[in-house]
Every structure is written in structure tokens, then in C-alpha cells.
Chimera marker file (.cmm) of the C-alpha trace (Angstrom):
<marker_set name="trace">
<marker id="1" x="4.788" y="-43.284" z="-25.108" r="1" g="1" b="0" radius="0.5"/>
<marker id="2" x="3.610" y="-46.669" z="-26.863" r="1" g="1" b="0" radius="0.5"/>
<marker id="3" x="7.298" y="-47.198" z="-27.094" r="1" g="1" b="0" radius="0.5"/>
<marker id="4" x="8.026" y="-46.698" z="-23.686" r="1" g="1" b="0" radius="0.5"/>
<marker id="5" x="5.398" y="-48.589" z="-21.460" r="1" g="1" b="0" radius="0.5"/>
<marker id="6" x="3.349" y="-51.133" z="-21.949" r="1" g="1" b="0" radius="0.5"/>
<marker id="7" x="-0.503" y="-48.813" z="-22.866" r="1" g="1" b="0" radius="0.5"/>
<marker id="8" x="-1.405" y="-47.811" z="-26.632" r="1" g="1" b="0" radius="0.5"/>
<marker id="9" x="-4.092" y="-46.092" z="-27.791" r="1" g="1" b="0" radius="0.5"/>
<marker id="10" x="-6.221" y="-44.101" z="-25.901" r="1" g="1" b="0" radius="0.5"/>
<marker id="11" x="-5.114" y="-45.674" z="-22.996" r="1" g="1" b="0" radius="0.5"/>
<marker id="12" x="-1.967" y="-44.093" z="-23.972" r="1" g="1" b="0" radius="0.5"/>
<marker id="13" x="-3.413" y="-40.520" z="-24.823" r="1" g="1" b="0" radius="0.5"/>
<marker id="14" x="-4.914" y="-40.419" z="-21.733" r="1" g="1" b="0" radius="0.5"/>
<marker id="15" x="-1.285" y="-41.528" z="-20.026" r="1" g="1" b="0" radius="0.5"/>
<marker id="16" x="0.382" y="-38.442" z="-22.214" r="1" g="1" b="0" radius="0.5"/>
<marker id="17" x="-2.476" y="-36.166" z="-21.345" r="1" g="1" b="0" radius="0.5"/>
<marker id="18" x="-2.013" y="-36.981" z="-17.603" r="1" g="1" b="0" radius="0.5"/>
<marker id="19" x="1.699" y="-36.244" z="-17.508" r="1" g="1" b="0" radius="0.5"/>
<marker id="20" x="2.055" y="-33.804" z="-19.038" r="1" g="1" b="0" radius="0.5"/>
<marker id="21" x="-0.266" y="-31.714" z="-16.721" r="1" g="1" b="0" radius="0.5"/>
<marker id="22" x="1.412" y="-29.319" z="-15.562" r="1" g="1" b="0" radius="0.5"/>
<marker id="23" x="4.569" y="-28.800" z="-17.663" r="1" g="1" b="0" radius="0.5"/>
<marker id="24" x="1.957" y="-27.957" z="-20.832" r="1" g="1" b="0" radius="0.5"/>
<marker id="25" x="3.240" y="-24.510" z="-21.326" r="1" g="1" b="0" radius="0.5"/>
<marker id="26" x="6.775" y="-25.241" z="-21.500" r="1" g="1" b="0" radius="0.5"/>
<marker id="27" x="5.788" y="-27.921" z="-23.647" r="1" g="1" b="0" radius="0.5"/>
<marker id="28" x="3.935" y="-25.809" z="-25.994" r="1" g="1" b="0" radius="0.5"/>
<marker id="29" x="6.131" y="-23.491" z="-26.185" r="1" g="1" b="0" radius="0.5"/>
<marker id="30" x="8.591" y="-25.648" z="-26.607" r="1" g="1" b="0" radius="0.5"/>
<marker id="31" x="7.509" y="-27.705" z="-29.809" r="1" g="1" b="0" radius="0.5"/>
<marker id="32" x="6.175" y="-23.933" z="-31.208" r="1" g="1" b="0" radius="0.5"/>
<marker id="33" x="9.907" y="-22.790" z="-31.770" r="1" g="1" b="0" radius="0.5"/>
<marker id="34" x="10.215" y="-26.396" z="-32.916" r="1" g="1" b="0" radius="0.5"/>
<marker id="35" x="7.773" y="-26.324" z="-35.629" r="1" g="1" b="0" radius="0.5"/>
<marker id="36" x="8.219" y="-22.167" z="-36.583" r="1" g="1" b="0" radius="0.5"/>
<marker id="37" x="12.143" y="-23.797" z="-37.144" r="1" g="1" b="0" radius="0.5"/>
<marker id="38" x="10.734" y="-26.468" z="-39.262" r="1" g="1" b="0" radius="0.5"/>
<marker id="39" x="8.051" y="-24.240" z="-40.890" r="1" g="1" b="0" radius="0.5"/>
<marker id="40" x="11.227" y="-21.825" z="-42.112" r="1" g="1" b="0" radius="0.5"/>
<marker id="41" x="13.160" y="-24.375" z="-43.209" r="1" g="1" b="0" radius="0.5"/>
<marker id="42" x="10.492" y="-25.631" z="-45.714" r="1" g="1" b="0" radius="0.5"/>
<marker id="43" x="9.125" y="-22.591" z="-46.563" r="1" g="1" b="0" radius="0.5"/>
<marker id="44" x="13.073" y="-21.362" z="-47.504" r="1" g="1" b="0" radius="0.5"/>
<marker id="45" x="13.604" y="-25.321" z="-49.627" r="1" g="1" b="0" radius="0.5"/>
<marker id="46" x="10.401" y="-24.270" z="-51.361" r="1" g="1" b="0" radius="0.5"/>
<marker id="47" x="11.835" y="-20.618" z="-52.508" r="1" g="1" b="0" radius="0.5"/>
<marker id="48" x="14.843" y="-20.857" z="-53.236" r="1" g="1" b="0" radius="0.5"/>
<marker id="49" x="15.084" y="-24.489" z="-54.792" r="1" g="1" b="0" radius="0.5"/>
<marker id="50" x="11.804" y="-25.901" z="-55.820" r="1" g="1" b="0" radius="0.5"/>
<marker id="51" x="11.141" y="-22.313" z="-57.146" r="1" g="1" b="0" radius="0.5"/>
<marker id="52" x="14.701" y="-21.030" z="-57.941" r="1" g="1" b="0" radius="0.5"/>
<marker id="53" x="14.132" y="-17.743" z="-57.220" r="1" g="1" b="0" radius="0.5"/>
<marker id="54" x="17.478" y="-15.452" z="-56.964" r="1" g="1" b="0" radius="0.5"/>
<marker id="55" x="20.018" y="-18.711" z="-57.477" r="1" g="1" b="0" radius="0.5"/>
<marker id="56" x="21.014" y="-20.608" z="-60.381" r="1" g="1" b="0" radius="0.5"/>
<marker id="57" x="21.133" y="-24.137" z="-61.040" r="1" g="1" b="0" radius="0.5"/>
<marker id="58" x="24.458" y="-25.728" z="-58.708" r="1" g="1" b="0" radius="0.5"/>
<marker id="59" x="23.066" y="-22.775" z="-55.669" r="1" g="1" b="0" radius="0.5"/>
<marker id="60" x="19.807" y="-24.711" z="-55.404" r="1" g="1" b="0" radius="0.5"/>
<marker id="61" x="20.998" y="-27.700" z="-55.948" r="1" g="1" b="0" radius="0.5"/>
<marker id="62" x="23.715" y="-27.364" z="-53.088" r="1" g="1" b="0" radius="0.5"/>
<marker id="63" x="20.757" y="-25.772" z="-51.122" r="1" g="1" b="0" radius="0.5"/>
<marker id="64" x="18.464" y="-28.849" z="-51.740" r="1" g="1" b="0" radius="0.5"/>
<marker id="65" x="21.453" y="-29.847" z="-49.615" r="1" g="1" b="0" radius="0.5"/>
<marker id="66" x="21.450" y="-28.221" z="-46.763" r="1" g="1" b="0" radius="0.5"/>
<marker id="67" x="18.117" y="-27.581" z="-46.554" r="1" g="1" b="0" radius="0.5"/>
<marker id="68" x="17.599" y="-31.480" z="-46.502" r="1" g="1" b="0" radius="0.5"/>
<marker id="69" x="20.477" y="-32.235" z="-44.219" r="1" g="1" b="0" radius="0.5"/>
<marker id="70" x="18.932" y="-29.159" z="-41.631" r="1" g="1" b="0" radius="0.5"/>
<marker id="71" x="15.420" y="-30.619" z="-41.948" r="1" g="1" b="0" radius="0.5"/>
<marker id="72" x="16.894" y="-33.900" z="-41.527" r="1" g="1" b="0" radius="0.5"/>
<marker id="73" x="18.681" y="-32.440" z="-38.329" r="1" g="1" b="0" radius="0.5"/>
<marker id="74" x="15.103" y="-30.348" z="-36.703" r="1" g="1" b="0" radius="0.5"/>
<marker id="75" x="13.384" y="-33.582" z="-37.061" r="1" g="1" b="0" radius="0.5"/>
<marker id="76" x="15.518" y="-35.847" z="-35.066" r="1" g="1" b="0" radius="0.5"/>
<marker id="77" x="16.282" y="-33.218" z="-32.356" r="1" g="1" b="0" radius="0.5"/>
<marker id="78" x="12.556" y="-33.246" z="-32.077" r="1" g="1" b="0" radius="0.5"/>
<marker id="79" x="12.224" y="-36.622" z="-31.517" r="1" g="1" b="0" radius="0.5"/>
<marker id="80" x="15.064" y="-36.486" z="-28.565" r="1" g="1" b="0" radius="0.5"/>
<marker id="81" x="13.047" y="-33.252" z="-27.638" r="1" g="1" b="0" radius="0.5"/>
<marker id="82" x="9.576" y="-35.150" z="-26.927" r="1" g="1" b="0" radius="0.5"/>
<marker id="83" x="11.486" y="-37.888" z="-25.562" r="1" g="1" b="0" radius="0.5"/>
<marker id="84" x="13.241" y="-34.970" z="-23.062" r="1" g="1" b="0" radius="0.5"/>
<marker id="85" x="10.391" y="-34.162" z="-22.521" r="1" g="1" b="0" radius="0.5"/>
<marker id="86" x="8.512" y="-37.860" z="-21.455" r="1" g="1" b="0" radius="0.5"/>
<marker id="87" x="11.012" y="-38.104" z="-19.034" r="1" g="1" b="0" radius="0.5"/>
<marker id="88" x="10.711" y="-34.277" z="-17.469" r="1" g="1" b="0" radius="0.5"/>
<marker id="89" x="7.117" y="-35.044" z="-17.000" r="1" g="1" b="0" radius="0.5"/>
<marker id="90" x="7.377" y="-38.274" z="-15.365" r="1" g="1" b="0" radius="0.5"/>
<marker id="91" x="10.094" y="-37.380" z="-12.387" r="1" g="1" b="0" radius="0.5"/>
<marker id="92" x="8.002" y="-33.830" z="-12.141" r="1" g="1" b="0" radius="0.5"/>
<marker id="93" x="4.482" y="-36.357" z="-11.455" r="1" g="1" b="0" radius="0.5"/>
<marker id="94" x="7.483" y="-38.136" z="-8.789" r="1" g="1" b="0" radius="0.5"/>
<marker id="95" x="7.578" y="-41.528" z="-11.472" r="1" g="1" b="0" radius="0.5"/>
<marker id="96" x="10.071" y="-43.945" z="-11.147" r="1" g="1" b="0" radius="0.5"/>
<marker id="97" x="11.663" y="-44.960" z="-14.494" r="1" g="1" b="0" radius="0.5"/>
<marker id="98" x="12.173" y="-48.650" z="-14.691" r="1" g="1" b="0" radius="0.5"/>
<marker id="99" x="16.070" y="-48.637" z="-16.597" r="1" g="1" b="0" radius="0.5"/>
<marker id="100" x="15.665" y="-53.095" z="-16.219" r="1" g="1" b="0" radius="0.5"/>
<marker id="101" x="12.450" y="-52.411" z="-17.332" r="1" g="1" b="0" radius="0.5"/>
<marker id="102" x="13.326" y="-49.798" z="-19.882" r="1" g="1" b="0" radius="0.5"/>
<marker id="103" x="15.899" y="-51.993" z="-21.017" r="1" g="1" b="0" radius="0.5"/>
<marker id="104" x="14.436" y="-54.983" z="-21.242" r="1" g="1" b="0" radius="0.5"/>
<marker id="105" x="11.075" y="-53.366" z="-23.099" r="1" g="1" b="0" radius="0.5"/>
<marker id="106" x="13.682" y="-51.904" z="-26.080" r="1" g="1" b="0" radius="0.5"/>
<marker id="107" x="15.510" y="-54.859" z="-26.178" r="1" g="1" b="0" radius="0.5"/>
<marker id="108" x="12.653" y="-56.517" z="-28.520" r="1" g="1" b="0" radius="0.5"/>
<marker id="109" x="13.077" y="-53.681" z="-30.958" r="1" g="1" b="0" radius="0.5"/>
<marker id="110" x="16.608" y="-53.741" z="-31.160" r="1" g="1" b="0" radius="0.5"/>
<marker id="111" x="16.922" y="-57.945" z="-31.693" r="1" g="1" b="0" radius="0.5"/>
<marker id="112" x="19.057" y="-60.305" z="-30.996" r="1" g="1" b="0" radius="0.5"/>
<marker id="113" x="22.855" y="-59.020" z="-30.284" r="1" g="1" b="0" radius="0.5"/>
<marker id="114" x="24.765" y="-61.637" z="-31.561" r="1" g="1" b="0" radius="0.5"/>
<marker id="115" x="28.655" y="-60.489" z="-30.845" r="1" g="1" b="0" radius="0.5"/>
<marker id="116" x="31.323" y="-61.282" z="-33.989" r="1" g="1" b="0" radius="0.5"/>
<marker id="117" x="33.544" y="-63.729" z="-33.415" r="1" g="1" b="0" radius="0.5"/>
<marker id="118" x="37.572" y="-62.674" z="-34.295" r="1" g="1" b="0" radius="0.5"/>
<marker id="119" x="38.508" y="-64.845" z="-37.629" r="1" g="1" b="0" radius="0.5"/>
<marker id="120" x="34.758" y="-63.519" z="-38.984" r="1" g="1" b="0" radius="0.5"/>
<marker id="121" x="36.248" y="-59.448" z="-38.820" r="1" g="1" b="0" radius="0.5"/>
<marker id="122" x="39.577" y="-60.407" z="-40.797" r="1" g="1" b="0" radius="0.5"/>
<marker id="123" x="39.890" y="-59.858" z="-44.263" r="1" g="1" b="0" radius="0.5"/>
<marker id="124" x="43.497" y="-60.962" z="-44.557" r="1" g="1" b="0" radius="0.5"/>
<marker id="125" x="41.837" y="-64.774" z="-43.852" r="1" g="1" b="0" radius="0.5"/>
<marker id="126" x="39.557" y="-64.665" z="-46.916" r="1" g="1" b="0" radius="0.5"/>
<marker id="127" x="42.733" y="-63.364" z="-49.649" r="1" g="1" b="0" radius="0.5"/>
<marker id="128" x="45.523" y="-66.237" z="-48.000" r="1" g="1" b="0" radius="0.5"/>
<link id1="1" id2="2" r="1" g="1" b="0" radius="0.2"/>
<link id1="2" id2="3" r="1" g="1" b="0" radius="0.2"/>
<link id1="3" id2="4" r="1" g="1" b="0" radius="0.2"/>
<link id1="4" id2="5" r="1" g="1" b="0" radius="0.2"/>
<link id1="5" id2="6" r="1" g="1" b="0" radius="0.2"/>
<link id1="6" id2="7" r="1" g="1" b="0" radius="0.2"/>
<link id1="7" id2="8" r="1" g="1" b="0" radius="0.2"/>
<link id1="8" id2="9" r="1" g="1" b="0" radius="0.2"/>
<link id1="9" id2="10" r="1" g="1" b="0" radius="0.2"/>
<link id1="10" id2="11" r="1" g="1" b="0" radius="0.2"/>
<link id1="11" id2="12" r="1" g="1" b="0" radius="0.2"/>
<link id1="12" id2="13" r="1" g="1" b="0" radius="0.2"/>
<link id1="13" id2="14" r="1" g="1" b="0" radius="0.2"/>
<link id1="14" id2="15" r="1" g="1" b="0" radius="0.2"/>
<link id1="15" id2="16" r="1" g="1" b="0" radius="0.2"/>
<link id1="16" id2="17" r="1" g="1" b="0" radius="0.2"/>
<link id1="17" id2="18" r="1" g="1" b="0" radius="0.2"/>
<link id1="18" id2="19" r="1" g="1" b="0" radius="0.2"/>
<link id1="19" id2="20" r="1" g="1" b="0" radius="0.2"/>
<link id1="20" id2="21" r="1" g="1" b="0" radius="0.2"/>
<link id1="21" id2="22" r="1" g="1" b="0" radius="0.2"/>
<link id1="22" id2="23" r="1" g="1" b="0" radius="0.2"/>
<link id1="23" id2="24" r="1" g="1" b="0" radius="0.2"/>
<link id1="24" id2="25" r="1" g="1" b="0" radius="0.2"/>
<link id1="25" id2="26" r="1" g="1" b="0" radius="0.2"/>
<link id1="26" id2="27" r="1" g="1" b="0" radius="0.2"/>
<link id1="27" id2="28" r="1" g="1" b="0" radius="0.2"/>
<link id1="28" id2="29" r="1" g="1" b="0" radius="0.2"/>
<link id1="29" id2="30" r="1" g="1" b="0" radius="0.2"/>
<link id1="30" id2="31" r="1" g="1" b="0" radius="0.2"/>
<link id1="31" id2="32" r="1" g="1" b="0" radius="0.2"/>
<link id1="32" id2="33" r="1" g="1" b="0" radius="0.2"/>
<link id1="33" id2="34" r="1" g="1" b="0" radius="0.2"/>
<link id1="34" id2="35" r="1" g="1" b="0" radius="0.2"/>
<link id1="35" id2="36" r="1" g="1" b="0" radius="0.2"/>
<link id1="36" id2="37" r="1" g="1" b="0" radius="0.2"/>
<link id1="37" id2="38" r="1" g="1" b="0" radius="0.2"/>
<link id1="38" id2="39" r="1" g="1" b="0" radius="0.2"/>
<link id1="39" id2="40" r="1" g="1" b="0" radius="0.2"/>
<link id1="40" id2="41" r="1" g="1" b="0" radius="0.2"/>
<link id1="41" id2="42" r="1" g="1" b="0" radius="0.2"/>
<link id1="42" id2="43" r="1" g="1" b="0" radius="0.2"/>
<link id1="43" id2="44" r="1" g="1" b="0" radius="0.2"/>
<link id1="44" id2="45" r="1" g="1" b="0" radius="0.2"/>
<link id1="45" id2="46" r="1" g="1" b="0" radius="0.2"/>
<link id1="46" id2="47" r="1" g="1" b="0" radius="0.2"/>
<link id1="47" id2="48" r="1" g="1" b="0" radius="0.2"/>
<link id1="48" id2="49" r="1" g="1" b="0" radius="0.2"/>
<link id1="49" id2="50" r="1" g="1" b="0" radius="0.2"/>
<link id1="50" id2="51" r="1" g="1" b="0" radius="0.2"/>
<link id1="51" id2="52" r="1" g="1" b="0" radius="0.2"/>
<link id1="52" id2="53" r="1" g="1" b="0" radius="0.2"/>
<link id1="53" id2="54" r="1" g="1" b="0" radius="0.2"/>
<link id1="54" id2="55" r="1" g="1" b="0" radius="0.2"/>
<link id1="55" id2="56" r="1" g="1" b="0" radius="0.2"/>
<link id1="56" id2="57" r="1" g="1" b="0" radius="0.2"/>
<link id1="57" id2="58" r="1" g="1" b="0" radius="0.2"/>
<link id1="58" id2="59" r="1" g="1" b="0" radius="0.2"/>
<link id1="59" id2="60" r="1" g="1" b="0" radius="0.2"/>
<link id1="60" id2="61" r="1" g="1" b="0" radius="0.2"/>
<link id1="61" id2="62" r="1" g="1" b="0" radius="0.2"/>
<link id1="62" id2="63" r="1" g="1" b="0" radius="0.2"/>
<link id1="63" id2="64" r="1" g="1" b="0" radius="0.2"/>
<link id1="64" id2="65" r="1" g="1" b="0" radius="0.2"/>
<link id1="65" id2="66" r="1" g="1" b="0" radius="0.2"/>
<link id1="66" id2="67" r="1" g="1" b="0" radius="0.2"/>
<link id1="67" id2="68" r="1" g="1" b="0" radius="0.2"/>
<link id1="68" id2="69" r="1" g="1" b="0" radius="0.2"/>
<link id1="69" id2="70" r="1" g="1" b="0" radius="0.2"/>
<link id1="70" id2="71" r="1" g="1" b="0" radius="0.2"/>
<link id1="71" id2="72" r="1" g="1" b="0" radius="0.2"/>
<link id1="72" id2="73" r="1" g="1" b="0" radius="0.2"/>
<link id1="73" id2="74" r="1" g="1" b="0" radius="0.2"/>
<link id1="74" id2="75" r="1" g="1" b="0" radius="0.2"/>
<link id1="75" id2="76" r="1" g="1" b="0" radius="0.2"/>
<link id1="76" id2="77" r="1" g="1" b="0" radius="0.2"/>
<link id1="77" id2="78" r="1" g="1" b="0" radius="0.2"/>
<link id1="78" id2="79" r="1" g="1" b="0" radius="0.2"/>
<link id1="79" id2="80" r="1" g="1" b="0" radius="0.2"/>
<link id1="80" id2="81" r="1" g="1" b="0" radius="0.2"/>
<link id1="81" id2="82" r="1" g="1" b="0" radius="0.2"/>
<link id1="82" id2="83" r="1" g="1" b="0" radius="0.2"/>
<link id1="83" id2="84" r="1" g="1" b="0" radius="0.2"/>
<link id1="84" id2="85" r="1" g="1" b="0" radius="0.2"/>
<link id1="85" id2="86" r="1" g="1" b="0" radius="0.2"/>
<link id1="86" id2="87" r="1" g="1" b="0" radius="0.2"/>
<link id1="87" id2="88" r="1" g="1" b="0" radius="0.2"/>
<link id1="88" id2="89" r="1" g="1" b="0" radius="0.2"/>
<link id1="89" id2="90" r="1" g="1" b="0" radius="0.2"/>
<link id1="90" id2="91" r="1" g="1" b="0" radius="0.2"/>
<link id1="91" id2="92" r="1" g="1" b="0" radius="0.2"/>
<link id1="92" id2="93" r="1" g="1" b="0" radius="0.2"/>
<link id1="93" id2="94" r="1" g="1" b="0" radius="0.2"/>
<link id1="94" id2="95" r="1" g="1" b="0" radius="0.2"/>
<link id1="95" id2="96" r="1" g="1" b="0" radius="0.2"/>
<link id1="96" id2="97" r="1" g="1" b="0" radius="0.2"/>
<link id1="97" id2="98" r="1" g="1" b="0" radius="0.2"/>
<link id1="98" id2="99" r="1" g="1" b="0" radius="0.2"/>
<link id1="99" id2="100" r="1" g="1" b="0" radius="0.2"/>
<link id1="100" id2="101" r="1" g="1" b="0" radius="0.2"/>
<link id1="101" id2="102" r="1" g="1" b="0" radius="0.2"/>
<link id1="102" id2="103" r="1" g="1" b="0" radius="0.2"/>
<link id1="103" id2="104" r="1" g="1" b="0" radius="0.2"/>
<link id1="104" id2="105" r="1" g="1" b="0" radius="0.2"/>
<link id1="105" id2="106" r="1" g="1" b="0" radius="0.2"/>
<link id1="106" id2="107" r="1" g="1" b="0" radius="0.2"/>
<link id1="107" id2="108" r="1" g="1" b="0" radius="0.2"/>
<link id1="108" id2="109" r="1" g="1" b="0" radius="0.2"/>
<link id1="109" id2="110" r="1" g="1" b="0" radius="0.2"/>
<link id1="110" id2="111" r="1" g="1" b="0" radius="0.2"/>
<link id1="111" id2="112" r="1" g="1" b="0" radius="0.2"/>
<link id1="112" id2="113" r="1" g="1" b="0" radius="0.2"/>
<link id1="113" id2="114" r="1" g="1" b="0" radius="0.2"/>
<link id1="114" id2="115" r="1" g="1" b="0" radius="0.2"/>
<link id1="115" id2="116" r="1" g="1" b="0" radius="0.2"/>
<link id1="116" id2="117" r="1" g="1" b="0" radius="0.2"/>
<link id1="117" id2="118" r="1" g="1" b="0" radius="0.2"/>
<link id1="118" id2="119" r="1" g="1" b="0" radius="0.2"/>
<link id1="119" id2="120" r="1" g="1" b="0" radius="0.2"/>
<link id1="120" id2="121" r="1" g="1" b="0" radius="0.2"/>
<link id1="121" id2="122" r="1" g="1" b="0" radius="0.2"/>
<link id1="122" id2="123" r="1" g="1" b="0" radius="0.2"/>
<link id1="123" id2="124" r="1" g="1" b="0" radius="0.2"/>
<link id1="124" id2="125" r="1" g="1" b="0" radius="0.2"/>
<link id1="125" id2="126" r="1" g="1" b="0" radius="0.2"/>
<link id1="126" id2="127" r="1" g="1" b="0" radius="0.2"/>
<link id1="127" id2="128" r="1" g="1" b="0" radius="0.2"/>
</marker_set>
């Protein structure tokens, strides 16, 4: 909420509470499923990798990589789902999303874009 709008703190909490009215059941069920998946991956990581039940050293390493990748993927999916839920709730309340204002606001986080010059990209010029 604080990234996508100009409110923060208690005002952001009140604003998000007002936005989620009407879609609370759907939002809770989506995030409950996501948290159950996160908990399942965490428990499997603890059981198979940390405590090493039923597997040797090399499978533990491979499973550790797989579980860390799955956990990272679930976290990214959760962040995308939160953003989508924000826009769905905003459209449910018939509020417009000012895309130009949003782009200007998010540009602060991206920094200044400086296009590359043709000569700076060419590696052949360095070795001639």
C-alpha cells in the first residue's frame, strides 16, 4: 500500500482495510493456501535437509537446493498475488488506477535511467 499510494503508517492500514471489504473471504482463502504451501515446504526442508531423515548427504544437498528454490518461488508468487489483490480490490470499489501517477511514483524506486552508448557496449573496441 505504501509503495502504490501516497499514504503510510496507520493511514495505510485504514486504507487497506477499507479496500479489502467485500473481498475479505477470497483474500483470506488465497493467502491461507499460500501460507500452507510455505509451511509445507519449510517442514519438508527441516525434515529432509536439516535433520536428514531417510536420505544421504548428496540427496540432502540436492533437496536443499530444490526446497530453497521452491521457497523463493512461493515468496515471489505471494508478492505478485498481493499486488493483484490490491488492484482487484481497487477495481471492485470502482476506483481508478492513475497509471501515469503510478509510473512516476515507482520511478523513484528505479532510479534514473541512462541509456547505453553504442561504443560503450562494444567489447571489440577495448582490444584493438
